[in-house]
N, C-alpha and C positions, 0 to 999 in steps of 0.2 A: 308617706303617711305621717312621719314626724313633722314634715313641713306643713301639712294640712292642719295638724293639731296645734302647732305653734301659731299658725295664721288665725285659727279660730280663737285660741286663747288670747292672742294679741288683740284681736278685734273686740273680744268680750271685755278685756281689761281696759282697752282704750275707750270703749263705749261707757263702761262704768265710771272711768275717770272723767269723761266729758259730762256725764250726768251729775257727778259729784261737784265738778267745777262750776257748772251752771247753777246748781243748788246753792253753792257758797256765794256766788255773785248775787243771786236773788236775796239771800240773807243779808248780805252787806248793803244792797240797795235799799231793802226794807229798813234796816237799822239807820241808814243815812237819812231816808225820807222822814222817819219818825223823829229823829234827832232834829232835823230842820223844822218840823212842825212844832216841837216842844220849844225850841229856841225862839221861833216866831211868836208863839203865844206869850212866852215870858217877856220878850222884848216889847210887844204891844202893851202888855199890862204895865210895864215900867214906863214906857213912853207916854202912855195916856194917864199915868199916875193915879190909877184906880184906888189904890190903898190910901194915898194921901187925901184924895177927894172924899172918900168915905169917912176917914178920920176927921176931916174938917166938918162934915155933916154931923158927926157925933158931937164934936165940940160945940157947934152952933146950936144943936138941939138941947144940949145940957145948959148952955148959957142962956138961951132964950126961953127955955122951958116949953118949946114948941117944936114938933117934929120937922126936921129939915133933911131932905134927901134928894138924890138925883136918880134917874133911871138910865140904863145903858141898853142900847139895842144889841141883840144877840142873834146871829144867823140861826136858822133852823138846824143846820149841820156845821157846827163850828170846828169840828175836828175831822176834816175830810180824809186825810191820809190814814188816820187811825180807823175810821169807819170802813173805809174801803179795804183795809188789810187786817181787820180784827181776827179773821180766821187763820192768819199766817203768824200771829204773835208767838205761837208755840214753836215755830221753827228757829226763833232767836235763841241765843245762849240763855240758859235758865235765869241767871242773875239779871240779864238785860230784860228778859221778858217780865220778870217780877217788877223791875223799876218802871217799865213802860206801863204796865197794868196799874201800878200804884199812882203814877203821875196822872193818868187819864181818869182814874176813879176820883181823885182829888179835884181835877179840873172839871169834871161833870158836876161835882157838888158846887163848885163856884158858879158854874153856869146856872144851876138851879136857883142859887141865891140871887143872881142878877135877874132871873126871870121872875122871882118873887117880888123884887123891887118894881118890876114892870107891871105885874098883874095885880098886885095888892095895893090898896090905898093905905099906906102906913100912917097917914094923917088920922085915920080912925083907930089906930092902935094906941094902947096906953104908952106914954112916953118911954117908960122903962123897958117895955117889950121891944119897941123900935130901936132903942139904944143897944139893948142886948143883942138883937139880931144883927145890927151893923157891926158891933164889936166882934161878933163871931166871924163876920166876913173879913175883918182885917187881922184877926188873931193869927199869929205865926206858929 
Protein backbone atom coordinates (compact mmCIF):
# COMPACT_ATOMS: atom_id res chain seq x y z
CA UNK A 1 0.00 0.00 0.00
CA UNK A 2 2.76 2.44 0.95
CA UNK A 3 4.58 1.58 -2.27
CA UNK A 4 1.46 2.33 -4.31
CA UNK A 5 0.93 5.69 -2.56
CA UNK A 6 4.59 6.55 -3.07
CA UNK A 7 4.35 5.63 -6.75
CA UNK A 8 1.19 7.72 -7.25
CA UNK A 9 2.73 10.62 -5.33
CA UNK A 10 5.96 10.31 -7.31
CA UNK A 11 4.10 10.21 -10.61
CA UNK A 12 1.99 13.23 -9.64
CA UNK A 13 4.99 15.26 -8.51
CA UNK A 14 6.95 14.18 -11.57
CA UNK A 15 4.09 15.15 -13.85
CA UNK A 16 3.69 18.52 -12.11
CA UNK A 17 7.42 19.16 -12.43
CA UNK A 18 7.36 18.23 -16.13
CA UNK A 19 4.49 20.68 -16.74
CA UNK A 20 6.25 23.39 -14.73
CA UNK A 21 9.50 22.79 -16.61
CA UNK A 22 7.73 22.91 -20.00
CA UNK A 23 5.98 26.13 -18.96
CA UNK A 24 9.32 27.68 -17.93
CA UNK A 25 10.86 26.72 -21.26
CA UNK A 26 7.90 28.26 -23.08
CA UNK A 27 8.29 31.51 -21.08
CA UNK A 28 12.00 31.63 -21.85
CA UNK A 29 11.42 30.95 -25.55
CA UNK A 30 8.77 33.68 -25.71
CA UNK A 31 11.05 36.16 -23.95
CA UNK A 32 13.92 35.29 -26.30
CA UNK A 33 11.73 35.60 -29.41
CA UNK A 34 10.37 38.98 -28.32
CA UNK A 35 13.86 40.19 -27.42
CA UNK A 36 15.05 39.15 -30.88
CA UNK A 37 12.23 41.04 -32.56
CA UNK A 38 12.88 44.15 -30.46
CA UNK A 39 16.59 44.04 -31.27
CA UNK A 40 15.85 43.57 -34.97
CA UNK A 41 13.44 46.52 -35.05
CA UNK A 42 15.95 48.76 -33.30
CA UNK A 43 18.83 47.61 -35.50
CA UNK A 44 16.84 48.20 -38.69
CA UNK A 45 15.83 51.70 -37.56
CA UNK A 46 19.47 52.53 -36.80
CA UNK A 47 20.82 50.92 -39.98
CA UNK A 48 18.30 52.71 -42.17
CA UNK A 49 18.95 55.95 -40.25
CA UNK A 50 15.25 56.89 -40.09
CA UNK A 51 15.78 59.50 -37.40
CA UNK A 52 18.59 61.21 -39.32
CA UNK A 53 16.61 61.18 -42.57
CA UNK A 54 13.55 62.71 -40.93
CA UNK A 55 15.70 65.34 -39.20
CA UNK A 56 17.26 66.17 -42.57
CA UNK A 57 13.76 66.64 -44.02
CA UNK A 58 12.92 68.99 -41.16
CA UNK A 59 16.08 71.01 -41.76
CA UNK A 60 15.46 71.18 -45.53
CA UNK A 61 11.82 72.18 -44.99
CA UNK A 62 12.81 75.00 -42.67
CA UNK A 63 15.64 76.17 -44.94
CA UNK A 64 13.64 76.07 -48.18
CA UNK A 65 10.31 77.08 -46.63
CA UNK A 66 8.84 74.18 -48.63
CA UNK A 67 7.77 70.81 -47.19
CA UNK A 68 10.31 68.05 -47.86
CA UNK A 69 9.72 64.50 -46.67
CA UNK A 70 10.14 60.86 -47.58
CA UNK A 71 7.76 57.95 -47.20
CA UNK A 72 8.70 54.57 -45.82
CA UNK A 73 6.93 51.36 -46.72
CA UNK A 74 5.61 49.39 -43.77
CA UNK A 75 4.41 45.78 -43.76
CA UNK A 76 0.81 45.17 -42.78
CA UNK A 77 2.07 43.14 -39.81
CA UNK A 78 5.47 44.56 -38.82
CA UNK A 79 5.63 42.76 -35.45
CA UNK A 80 4.85 39.12 -36.22
CA UNK A 81 6.32 37.62 -33.06
CA UNK A 82 4.38 40.01 -30.85
CA UNK A 83 1.14 39.61 -32.80
CA UNK A 84 1.30 35.82 -32.71
CA UNK A 85 2.04 35.76 -28.98
CA UNK A 86 0.12 38.73 -27.59
CA UNK A 87 -2.09 36.42 -25.53
CA UNK A 88 0.98 34.92 -23.88
CA UNK A 89 2.55 38.17 -22.65
CA UNK A 90 0.93 37.72 -19.24
CA UNK A 91 3.00 34.55 -18.68
CA UNK A 92 6.20 36.60 -18.66
CA UNK A 93 7.55 38.00 -15.39
CA UNK A 94 5.54 41.14 -14.57
CA UNK A 95 8.36 43.65 -15.13
CA UNK A 96 9.27 42.08 -18.47
CA UNK A 97 5.61 41.99 -19.53
CA UNK A 98 5.36 45.71 -18.71
CA UNK A 99 8.49 46.50 -20.75
CA UNK A 100 7.29 44.43 -23.71
CA UNK A 101 3.90 46.14 -23.67
CA UNK A 102 5.51 49.57 -23.37
CA UNK A 103 7.90 48.94 -26.27
CA UNK A 104 5.24 47.64 -28.64
CA UNK A 105 2.82 50.43 -27.76
CA UNK A 106 5.51 52.96 -28.65
CA UNK A 107 6.49 51.00 -31.77
CA UNK A 108 2.87 50.92 -32.98
CA UNK A 109 2.75 54.69 -32.60
CA UNK A 110 5.86 55.00 -34.76
CA UNK A 111 4.26 52.75 -37.37
CA UNK A 112 1.16 54.96 -37.37
CA UNK A 113 3.38 58.00 -37.98
CA UNK A 114 5.11 56.27 -40.91
CA UNK A 115 1.72 55.33 -42.31
CA UNK A 116 0.61 58.97 -42.00
CA UNK A 117 3.63 59.97 -44.07
CA UNK A 118 2.53 57.43 -46.70
CA UNK A 119 -1.17 58.18 -46.72
CA UNK A 120 -1.22 61.96 -46.30
CA UNK A 121 0.05 64.57 -48.68
CA UNK A 122 2.17 66.68 -46.35
CA UNK A 123 2.77 69.09 -49.21
CA UNK A 124 -0.78 70.31 -48.59
CA UNK A 125 -0.14 70.84 -44.88
CA UNK A 126 0.93 74.21 -43.51
CA UNK A 127 4.71 74.12 -43.21
CA UNK A 128 4.72 74.50 -39.44
CA UNK A 129 2.27 71.58 -39.03
CA UNK A 130 4.44 69.35 -41.19
CA UNK A 131 7.58 70.39 -39.30
CA UNK A 132 5.89 69.79 -35.94
CA UNK A 133 4.66 66.37 -37.08
CA UNK A 134 8.14 65.33 -38.20
CA UNK A 135 9.71 66.76 -35.02
CA UNK A 136 7.41 64.56 -32.97
CA UNK A 137 8.62 61.58 -34.98
CA UNK A 138 12.24 62.18 -34.01
CA UNK A 139 11.65 63.40 -30.47
CA UNK A 140 13.37 61.16 -27.96
